[in-house]
N, C-alpha and C positions, 0 to 999 in steps of 0.2 A: 785531351780534347773532348768535346761533347760526344756522347754515345747514346744510341738507343732512340726509339721513336719519340719519347717524351722530350728529350733534350733537343731533338731536331725540330719538333713542334715549337718548343720554347724559342729557339733561334729565329725561326721564320715568323713566329708570332710577334717577337720583339721587333723584327724588321718592319712588319706591317704596322705595328703601333707607332714606330718612329715616323714612317712615311705619312701616316694619318695625322700625327701630332705636329709635324714640321710647320704647317701653316699657322699654328697658334703659338709657336715659340717666339721669344723676343726678336723684334725686327732690328737688324743692324743697318745703320744709315748708309754707310759706304758700300756700294754695290760690289766692288772687288773683294773687300774683306768679307762681306756676307757670303758671296759665292765661294770663296776659298774655305771659310770655316764650315759652312753647311755642306759643301762638296766633300771635304775631308771626312766629316762625320758620316755622311751618306755612303762614301766609298768604304769606310771601315765596317759599317753595318752590312753592306752587301758582301764584302770579303769574308767576314766572319760566318755568314750564312753558307757561302761556298765551302769553307773549311768544315763546317758542321756535318756535311754529307760525306766527308773524305773517308770515314771509317767504313763506309759501305762500298769501297772501291772494287771489291771482288764479287759484288752481287750483280752480275751482268744483266740477268733478266729483270730484276727489280729496277735497276737504273734505266734500262731501255724503256720500260713501261712509264717510269716517271718522266723521262725526257719526252716521250711521245705525247702523253697526256698534258704535260705542262706546255709544250709547244702549241698544241691545239687550243688550250685555254688562253695562252698569251695572245695568239693571233685574234681570237674572238673578242677578247677584252680590249685589245688595242683598237680594233675596228669600232668598238662601242664607246671609245674615249674613256674607258675606265682605267685611267693611267696607273693608279696605285695598285689595284688588283693585277693589272697586266705586268707590272714590275715584278711582283712576287712570282707570277707564272714564268716570266723570262728568266728570273733568277734560278728557279728550280730547273728549268731546261738547261741553262748554261752550266750549272753545277753538275747535273747528271751527265750531260754530254761530255764535259771535260773529264770526268772520271772514266767514262767509257773509252775516251781517247787514250787515257793513260793505260787502260786495260788492253787496248787493241795492239799496242806496240810490244811484241814479244821479245825483241832483241834488247839486251841490256845496254847496248850502245845508244839506244834511244834516250836514255837518262841524260846524256849530255847532248846528243845530236839534235834532238827536238827543241830543247830550250834555246840552244845557240842558233839554230836555223831560223826559227820563228822570230827571235829577237832581231836577228840581222835583217830579215825581210821587212819587218815593221819599221825598224829604224831607218832603213833606206827609203821606204815608201813615205813615211810621215815627215822625216827631216828634209826630204827632197821636194816636198810639196809646198805650195804657197802657204803662208801663215793663215791659220783659221782660228777664229775665236772659240773658246770653250764656254763662254757665257751666252746662252741661247734664250730666246723668248719661249714662253710656255707653249705657244702654238706649235713649235717644232719638236717638243719634248716627247711626243707619243710615238716616235719612230720605232719600228719593231726591232731594230738592231742596236738600240741604245737604251741605257738606263738613265732616266732623268733623275738628278739629285736635287730635290726640292730646296729652294731657298727658305729660310725661316721667316715667319711672320707674313707680312704682305709684300715681301720682296718680289719684284716683277721678273727676276731672272735667276736661273740656277745653272750649275755646271752639269755636264753629261758625261757618262762613262760608257764605253763601247761594250757590247755583249761579248766580243772576242776576248777582252781582258779578263772578265769573270770566268769564261770558259777555260782559258789557259791557267788562270790561278787555280781552278779546281783540278785541272790536269796535272799541274806541278805538285799540288798537294797529294794527288793520287800516286804520283811517283814516290813521294816521301813515305807514304804508307806502304806501298807495294815493295819497295826495296830496302825497308828497314832503316831509313835515314832518321835524323833527329826531328821528330814530329813537331813538338811544341816550338822550338826555335825556328823551324822552317815555316810553320804556320804564322807565327808572329812576323817574320820577315816578309812573307808574301803579302800579308795585309798591310804592313807598313809601306811596302813598295807601291801598292796601288793608291794608298792614301797620299804618299809623297808625289806621285805622278799628277794626281788631280790638283793638289795644292800648287805645285810648280807650274802646271799648265795655266791655272787661273792667274798666277802672279806674272807669268810671261805673256798672257793674253794670246796664247796659241796652243794648238794641240801638240802634246809631246808623247812620244811612244812609251807605253807602259811595259811592253814585253821584255825589253832589255833589263829593266829593274827586277821584274819577276824572275827572269832567268838567273840573275845574280842572287836573288833571295833564296832560290832553290839550291844553287851550287856552292855558294860561299860558306854557309854554315855546315856543309857536308863534304868538304873536299876530301877528307881522309876516307869517309865511308863510300863516296862515289868511286874513289880509286880502288877500294877493296872490292866493291861490287864488280867493277870491270876486270880486275885481276882474277876474281873467282870465275867469272864467265869465260875468260880466256883459258884458264886452267882446265875447266870442264870441257871446253871445245877441243883443247889439245889432247885431253885424255880420250875423248871419243874418237879423234882422228887416229890416235895411236892404237886403239883397239881394232881399227880396220886395217 
């Protein structure tokens, strides 16, 4: 995966370029198709940026400074209606905060418990709520807790992605880096999961939960390694208990 400041700048610079160029890309006449395609591409761009920061999962101080600065910047830019720049600020915040979350859980059991717990909570909350459309008008797209995924060309509507989805995508990527899981397959699966959620949400014309898919994207490519991590943690705990 990408490493180093130059690669990180390239990833976020590419995201900024895409968000700026989206309005001049070819317009797709059908609103549903346009929102699905542009939303999927936008979700992939955001997901890749979150993954790009994963190699810094153990840089706690640096991540905290990034999260704080990005949050302040995003709030300011959102208030100023600078949607594209605010999206980059929110993306940096969510990515750094997600990695800090992965760093904060010291117990190895969190590798399974956190993905399963948050996936279950979101599934119960979203699927139990009334259907809500994922195609929004642009006036609503500046909400500080969402990422607007701009429609191409002069399309009047685009899909949206919640900040919490990018935060936990980064968190699960942090788990993959921290616990020695399969990094590249996990990263690809995480990005594919969030892209699929956006595409299916548009197709179904309602908000669908992303966290169950992200949890599966973390765990399924790594079942053997997750089991090994948990067995190792249990053995170390048993050894410590025996020494007492």
